[in-house]
C-alpha positions as MATLAB code, in Angstrom:
seq = 'MILKPKILLYIITVAVIVAAIVWEYYMQQWLSYQPDGGENIMRTDLFVIWPVVLTLVAVSLYRIFRKE';
ca = [
     103.035   71.960  103.427;
     103.275   74.974  105.702;
     105.971   77.507  104.869;
     107.888   79.124  107.656;
     107.419   82.896  107.876;
     111.131   83.378  107.209;
     111.024   81.389  103.954;
     107.824   83.154  102.906;
     109.491   86.528  103.489;
     112.402   85.556  101.229;
     110.054   84.313   98.497;
     108.046   87.552   98.610;
     111.245   89.631   98.560;
     112.594   87.866   95.476;
     109.215   88.094   93.735;
     108.948   91.836   94.409;
     112.515   92.449   93.165;
     111.819   90.535   89.946;
     108.514   92.378   89.488;
     110.223   95.753   90.015;
     112.868   94.920   87.409;
     110.225   93.808   84.893;
     108.139   96.905   85.640;
     111.153   99.176   85.109;
     111.972   97.470   81.798;
     108.459   98.033   80.462;
     108.359  101.599   81.780;
     111.581  102.364   79.907;
     110.038  100.889   76.763;
     106.926  103.022   77.238;
     108.964  106.160   77.920;
     110.933  105.648   74.723;
     107.691  105.956   72.731;
     106.702  109.226   74.374;
     107.461  112.606   72.794;
     110.926  113.895   73.777;
     111.827  110.463   75.109;
     109.559  110.924   78.124;
     111.542  113.802   79.638;
     108.364  115.533   80.831;
     106.944  112.460   82.571;
     106.965  112.456   86.375;
     107.479  108.889   87.627;
     105.298  108.782   90.727;
     105.341  104.981   90.623;
     108.887  105.122   91.991;
     107.580  106.552   95.276;
     105.806  103.238   95.879;
     108.009  100.622   94.224;
     111.440  101.400   95.656;
     110.436  101.957   99.295;
     108.663   98.576   99.228;
     111.715   96.887   97.676;
     114.135   98.529  100.115;
     111.963   97.669  103.117;
     111.656   94.010  102.104;
     115.397   93.725  101.460;
     116.197   95.373  104.793;
     113.836   93.086  106.715;
     115.193   90.021  104.902;
     118.797   90.983  105.654;
     117.876   91.637  109.270;
     116.305   88.184  109.533;
     119.387   86.565  107.960;
     121.999   88.284  110.126;
     120.040   88.498  113.389;
     121.535   86.551  116.265;
     119.060   84.254  117.913;
];
């Protein structure tokens, strides 16, 4: 079974959104165990995660609403 690129894009987008939510949940758990509640932690992971999520969502929405 060969998946169309459009369907594959939607599957990847949903998987990345779910992974980002799970990652954020575990990061919040980890930060709660840090001294001062993790106030002094710089979250550089957010510079990678959210641009990827936003780009995939934007491309998926473009593919859905594009006129052919």
